[in-house]
C-alpha positions in Angstrom: 103.2 89.0 134.3 104.7 86.9 131.5 105.5 90.1 129.5 107.3 91.7 132.4 109.4 88.5 133.1 110.2 88.2 129.4 111.3 91.9 129.3 113.7 91.4 132.3 115.0 88.2 130.8 115.7 89.8 127.4 117.4 92.7 129.1 119.6 90.3 131.0 120.5 88.4 127.8 121.6 91.7 126.2 123.6 92.6 129.4 125.4 89.3 129.3 126.3 89.7 125.6 127.6 93.2 126.2 129.5 92.4 129.4 132.8 90.8 128.3 133.6 89.6 131.8 130.3 87.7 132.2 130.5 86.4 128.7 134.0 85.1 129.3 133.0 83.5 132.6 130.1 81.7 131.0 131.9 80.7 127.7 135.7 80.6 128.2 135.9 79.2 131.7 133.8 76.1 131.1 135.6 75.4 127.8 139.0 75.9 129.3 138.1 73.8 132.4 136.9 70.8 130.3 140.0 70.8 128.1 142.4 71.3 131.1 140.9 68.6 133.3 140.0 66.3 130.4 143.3 66.3 128.5 146.1 68.1 130.4 145.5 66.9 133.9 145.7 63.1 134.5 146.2 60.8 137.4 147.6 58.1 135.1 151.3 57.7 135.8 153.1 56.9 132.6 156.5 57.5 131.0 158.4 57.2 134.2 162.1 58.0 133.7 164.1 54.8 134.2 167.8 54.3 134.6 169.4 50.9 134.8 172.6 49.8 136.4 173.2 46.5 134.7 176.2 45.1 136.6 175.8 41.7 135.1 175.8 42.5 131.4 174.4 39.1 130.2 171.6 38.0 127.9 169.4 37.3 131.0 169.9 40.7 132.5 169.2 42.4 129.2 166.0 40.4 128.8 165.0 41.5 132.2 165.6 45.2 131.3 163.6 44.8 128.1 160.6 43.6 130.1 160.3 47.1 131.5 160.3 48.7 128.0 157.5 46.9 126.3 154.9 49.3 127.8 154.3 53.0 128.0 154.9 53.1 131.8 158.7 53.3 131.6 161.1 55.3 129.4 164.7 54.2 129.5 166.8 57.3 130.1 170.2 55.7 130.1 172.3 52.8 131.4 174.7 53.7 134.2 177.8 51.9 135.5 177.1 52.0 139.2 174.6 52.6 142.0 176.4 55.8 142.9 175.6 57.4 139.6 172.0 56.3 140.0 171.8 58.1 143.4 173.1 61.3 141.8 170.5 61.0 139.0 167.8 60.6 141.6 169.0 63.7 143.4 169.2 65.7 140.2 165.8 64.6 139.1 167.0 63.1 135.8 165.6 59.7 136.8 162.5 58.7 138.7 163.6 55.1 139.2 167.0 53.4 139.1 167.0 49.6 138.8 170.2 47.9 139.9 170.9 44.4 138.6 173.6 42.5 140.6 176.7 41.0 139.1 175.5 37.4 139.8 172.1 37.9 138.2 172.4 35.3 135.4 174.5 32.9 137.5 171.8 32.7 140.2 169.0 32.5 137.6 170.7 29.5 135.9 171.3 27.9 139.2 167.7 28.3 140.3 168.4 30.6 143.1 166.5 33.8 144.0 168.0 37.1 142.9 167.8 40.4 144.9 167.0 43.4 142.6 167.3 46.9 144.0 165.1 49.7 142.9 166.0 53.3 143.9 162.8 55.5 143.7 162.6 59.2 143.8 160.1 59.9 146.6 159.8 63.7 145.9 156.4 63.0 144.3 154.7 60.4 146.6 152.1 59.5 144.0 154.6 58.8 141.2 156.9 57.1 143.7 154.2 54.7 144.9 153.0 53.9 141.4 156.6 53.4 140.1 157.5 51.1 143.0 154.4 49.0 142.3 155.1 48.9 138.6 158.7 47.6 139.3 157.3 44.9 141.5 154.7 43.9 138.9 157.2 43.6 136.1 159.7 41.8 138.3 157.0 39.3 139.3 155.9 38.9 135.7 159.5 38.1 134.6 159.9 35.7 137.5 156.7 33.8 136.4 158.1 33.5 132.9 161.4 32.1 134.2 159.5 29.7 136.5 157.3 28.5 133.7 160.3 27.9 131.4 162.1 26.0 134.1 159.1 23.7 134.8 158.7 23.0 131.1 162.4 21.8 130.9 161.8 19.1 133.5 158.5 18.1 132.0 156.2 19.6 134.6 153.3 22.0 134.3 153.7 25.4 135.9 152.1 25.6 139.3 150.4 28.8 140.3 149.2 28.8 143.9 146.9 31.8 143.4 145.7 32.7 140.0 144.8 36.4 140.3 142.7 37.8 137.4 141.1 41.1 138.2 138.0 42.3 136.4 137.6 46.1 136.6 134.0 47.4 136.1 132.8 50.7 134.8 136.3 52.0 133.8 138.4 49.0 132.6 141.0 51.2 131.0 141.5 53.0 134.3 141.4 56.4 132.6 141.4 59.3 135.0 139.4 61.4 132.5 136.4 59.1 133.2 136.8 59.9 136.9 137.3 63.6 136.4 134.8 64.6 133.6 131.6 63.9 135.6 132.9 66.1 138.3 133.5 68.9 135.8 129.8 69.2 135.3 129.1 70.2 138.9 132.1 72.6 138.8 130.9 74.3 135.6 127.3 74.4 136.8 128.5 76.2 140.0 130.3 78.8 137.9 127.4 79.4 135.5 124.7 79.6 138.2 126.0 80.8 141.5 128.8 83.2 140.4 127.0 84.7 137.4 123.7 85.2 139.2 125.2 86.7 142.3 127.3 89.2 140.2 124.3 90.1 138.1 122.1 91.2 141.0 124.9 93.0 142.7 125.7 94.8 139.4 122.2 96.2 139.5 122.8 97.4 143.1 126.1 99.2 142.1 124.5 100.9 139.1 121.4 102.0 141.1 119.0 100.3 138.7 117.6 98.0 141.3 115.9 101.1 143.0 114.0 101.6 139.7 112.6 98.1 140.1 111.4 98.9 143.5 109.1 101.7 142.2 108.1 99.8 139.1 105.1 97.5 138.7 107.5 94.5 138.7 107.3 92.3 141.8 110.2 90.7 143.5 109.1 87.3 142.2 109.0 88.5 138.6 112.3 90.3 139.0 113.9 87.1 140.4 112.5 84.9 137.7 113.5 87.3 134.9 117.0 87.7 136.2 117.5 83.9 136.6 115.9 82.7 133.3 119.0 83.6 131.1 121.4 81.8 133.5 119.1 78.8 133.7 119.0 78.5 129.9 122.8 79.0 129.7 123.4 76.4 132.4 121.1 73.9 130.6 123.0 74.4 127.4 126.4 74.0 129.1 125.2 70.8 130.8 124.2 69.4 127.4 127.4 70.4 125.8 129.5 68.8 128.6 127.5 65.5 128.3 128.2 65.6 124.5 131.8 66.4 125.0 132.2 63.6 127.5 130.7 61.2 125.0 132.6 62.5 121.9 136.0 63.4 123.4 136.3 61.1 126.4 134.1 58.1 125.5 131.7 58.6 128.4 128.2 57.7 127.1 125.1 58.0 129.2 124.6 54.4 130.5 121.8 55.1 132.8 118.4 57.0 132.7 118.5 60.2 130.7 115.3 61.6 132.3 116.7 61.1 135.8 120.0 62.7 134.7 118.0 65.7 133.4 116.1 66.0 136.6 119.2 65.8 138.7 120.8 68.6 136.7 117.6 70.6 136.8 117.4 70.5 140.6 121.1 71.3 140.9 120.8 74.3 138.5 117.8 75.6 140.4 119.6 75.2 143.7 122.7 77.0 142.3 120.6 79.9 141.0 118.9 80.2 144.4 122.3 80.2 146.2 123.5 82.9 143.8 120.4 85.1 144.5 120.9 84.6 148.2 124.5 85.6 148.1 123.6 88.7 146.1 121.4 89.9 148.9 124.3 89.8 151.3 126.9 91.5 149.1 127.0 95.1 148.2 129.8 95.0 145.6 130.8 92.6 142.9 134.1 91.9 144.5 132.5 90.9 147.8 129.9 88.8 145.8 132.7 87.1 143.9 134.5 86.3 147.2 131.4 84.9 148.9 130.4 82.8 146.0 133.9 81.4 145.5 134.3 80.6 149.2 130.9 79.1 149.5 130.8 77.0 146.3 133.8 76.9 144.0 136.4 75.9 146.6 134.2 73.2 148.3 133.3 71.8 144.8 137.0 71.4 144.0 138.2 70.1 147.3 135.3 68.6 149.3 132.9 67.1 146.7 134.9 64.0 145.8 135.7 65.6 142.4 139.4 65.2 142.8 140.1 63.9 146.3 138.3 60.8 147.6 136.0 61.7 150.5 136.8 58.3 152.1 140.4 59.4 152.7 139.5 62.7 154.4 139.6 63.3 158.2 136.3 62.9 160.1 135.8 66.7 160.4 136.1 67.2 156.7 133.8 64.3 156.0 131.2 66.0 158.1 131.6 69.2 156.2 131.1 67.4 152.9 127.5 66.6 153.8 126.6 70.3 153.1 128.4 70.4 149.7 125.7 70.1 147.0 128.2 69.1 144.3 129.0 65.9 146.3 125.5 64.6 145.7 125.4 65.7 142.1 128.7 63.8 141.5 127.3 60.6 143.1 124.3 60.8 140.7 126.4 61.6 137.7 128.9 58.8 138.2 126.0 56.4 138.9 124.3 57.3 135.7 127.2 58.1 133.3 129.7 55.4 134.4 127.7 52.7 136.0 124.2 52.9 134.5 122.8 52.3 138.0 119.1 52.6 138.8 117.9 55.4 141.0 117.6 53.0 143.9 121.4 53.1 144.1 121.7 56.9 144.6 118.2 58.0 145.7 119.6 59.6 148.8 121.9 61.8 146.8 119.0 62.6 144.4 116.8 63.6 147.3 119.6 65.8 148.7 119.6 67.7 145.3 115.8 68.3 145.6 116.2 69.6 149.2 119.1 71.8 148.0 117.0 73.4 145.3 114.0 73.9 147.6 116.0 75.4 150.5 118.1 77.8 148.4 115.2 79.1 146.4 113.0 79.6 149.5 115.8 81.5 151.1 116.5 83.6 148.0 112.8 84.5 147.7 112.5 85.6 151.3 115.7 87.6 151.2 114.8 89.3 147.9 111.4 90.3 149.2 113.2 92.3 151.9 115.7 93.8 149.4 113.6 94.6 146.3 
């Protein structure tokens, strides 16, 4: 039995090495995905294009403008003479935010009066617009606090702050989006290296007619299934290890929690993915149909409905219900709990149990389906 399984597994390894499409899917796609999501794609809004209409042209107004430029959030594009020019820049897309400082800015500041500052924000990109408007408000409040403190010191009184707000951010104090995205990449890559590759491998045997030879050989359906899945299991384990190391070395995401529990969670997810790929292969007759079924059933839900990119809490009730059958959702809960938070298993035991159930159900279904096919 062991010899027959080993022979099938060795044949599959050779097949993967000779098939450029399979090799590219297993090597290039994960590497490209990690680099793309880790470095190129980011939810961090920085270098917002800023234009300033300083109608006051005093030292106080210039100091206010400089308060925006001491960080990487705003890049001063140009200073403009009027609000009309700013509106045209917003329409042309040459500026994301236009800050208008009124003529009586310094006069009111010196007189202790409140000043109205106008900010024109390009709402074409709602995420950037929301973040930019918040940044403008934060910098304006910070500058106001400095002026208030200086005014209180002149009259010999300590500055009074009714609410001293000091946030403490856990798990991701730098608020880097890469730490939010990289754990989700593992589930995405595991889906590609297990479901897609396994489904295409079995269907390839159907198209070439070699699966009929297995039916008349001493190899049982169980041995055939194990031999076909062993190479992809090994490759998936190697990819999972490389992604964890890449997260640590490239994105500063060490494993804060239990490594054995992390390994078990990945093990069950990989087994479940292999079982799903085998089950899909029994339904498809061509590689094109297998690719379509696998993509529709796994890749798209992993991207859109697992919490990888879009928070599940913000989804409609119907989509929230659908996410309960997306296995990558539970892997993501476990990964973020272990990698980012270092939480014990009691914090995510339900998600861990879901991965165990996923592995058991898909493998059971795959074995029963393959017994009818092979």
